TITINU-745344 format. One record per residue (C-alpha): x, y, z. Coordinates in steps of 0.001 Angstrom, whole numbers, m for minus. Layout:
<nodes>
X  Y  Z
...
</nodes>
This chain:
<nodes>
238169  m63327  m90492
238396  m60463  m88091
234240  m60505  m88161
233806  m64004  m87374
236600  m64157  m84333
234403  m60727  m83145
231131  m62776  m83230
232721  m65523  m81305
233654  m63443  m78657
230576  m61903  m78561
228624  m65276  m78314
231259  m66420  m75911
230831  m62915  m73537
227225  m63294  m73520
226703  m66669  m72487
229462  m66106  m69960
227192  m62900  m68639
223903  m64978  m68839
225794  m67426  m66422
226418  m65077  m63812
222573  m64404  m62889
221049  m64242  m59449
219822  m67772  m60111
222334  m70118  m58526
220070  m73204  m58928
220385  m75138  m61842
217122  m77216  m61586
217788  m78552  m57864
218491  m76919  m54540
220574  m77939  m52126
219707  m80319  m49496
219346  m79096  m45920
217271  m76887  m43692
216626  m73328  m44814
214835  m71415  m42004
213338  m68176  m42270
209859  m66157  m42281
206568  m66787  m43759
204510  m63847  m45261
200768  m63706  m46849
199458  m60096  m48168
195774  m60402  m49054
194245  m57891  m51526
192617  m55884  m48677
195943  m54904  m47436
196057  m57717  m44638
199285  m58916  m43523
200050  m62369  m41367
203399  m63628  m40834
205018  m66841  m39057
208429  m68594  m38586
208968  m71650  m41154
211614  m74151  m41456
211706  m75756  m45072
213704  m79171  m45290
215017  m80009  m48956
216120  m83719  m48883
217554  m85597  m51766
215267  m86953  m54265
213644  m83764  m54437
211332  m84167  m51575
210695  m81531  m49064
208843  m80938  m45694
207622  m77716  m44173
206672  m76674  m40701
203746  m75018  m40232
202015  m73320  m37267
199171  m73513  m34911
197475  m70298  m36422
198380  m71900  m39982
200464  m68781  m40721
201835  m70893  m42840
200487  m73866  m42337
203171  m76533  m43786
203442  m79155  m46335
205768  m82339  m47288
205685  m83788  m50271
207944  m84090  m53623
209226  m80480  m55700
210770  m79750  m59287
212380  m76987  m60554
212287  m76273  m63920
212025  m72539  m65743
212533  m70500  m62743
209804  m72242  m61496
209397  m74515  m58145
206688  m76593  m58291
205371  m78085  m55115
203138  m81546  m54406
202086  m81604  m51499
200564  m85008  m50253
199094  m84537  m47149
195106  m84161  m46224
194176  m81071  m44815
190712  m79321  m43030
188798  m76937  m45157
188880  m74473  m42228
192133  m71994  m43738
193293  m70321  m46767
195092  m73881  m48717
197279  m70932  m50123
199220  m71119  m46513
200013  m74652  m48074
203792  m75309  m49129
202018  m76469  m52702
201788  m75221  m56519
204406  m73168  m58607
206113  m70449  m56769
208840  m68021  m59106
212363  m67727  m56662
215395  m66383  m56104
218497  m67834  m54337
221611  m65457  m54022
224220  m65616  m51185
222217  m68983  m49422
218965  m66907  m49564
215933  m68423  m51185
213036  m66428  m51646
209810  m68061  m53275
206661  m66193  m54142
203119  m67412  m55757
200414  m64969  m56565
200173  m60957  m56739
198053  m58876  m58314
194467  m59452  m57317
195219  m62190  m55276
197373  m63071  m52389
200976  m62916  m51923
202590  m65795  m50538
206506  m65215  m49886
208984  m67504  m48144
211871  m65892  m47239
214460  m68446  m46191
218446  m68740  m45535
220425  m72138  m45857
221280  m73250  m42178
</nodes>
């Protein structure tokens, strides 16, 4: 009987510890306006950055501001979150005169803590795109 109680206690303790991770998002993000910076680092070490605002609306739609120099380009459409991955589906038409990785589209890993959302895509042998955003 003692062994069963210890086992149950360990299971409860483990499940509580797992629920206390930095990921405060449970397949959703608080709707609202997030402002911050965008940064891209290319494999040759070149870095570009710029201010950005991303708005998450109810109904899993988003819009992101763009800058004249395309750092970032912006984007808008729908998004989903599953398994610690944001998937953005941009619904705009774009010209081919810039790096399309600068559009907020595709799969991004994320961290969320204290109203700060960090979205990251790429890495290793490709460019790395990072949005560091704070809920307004």
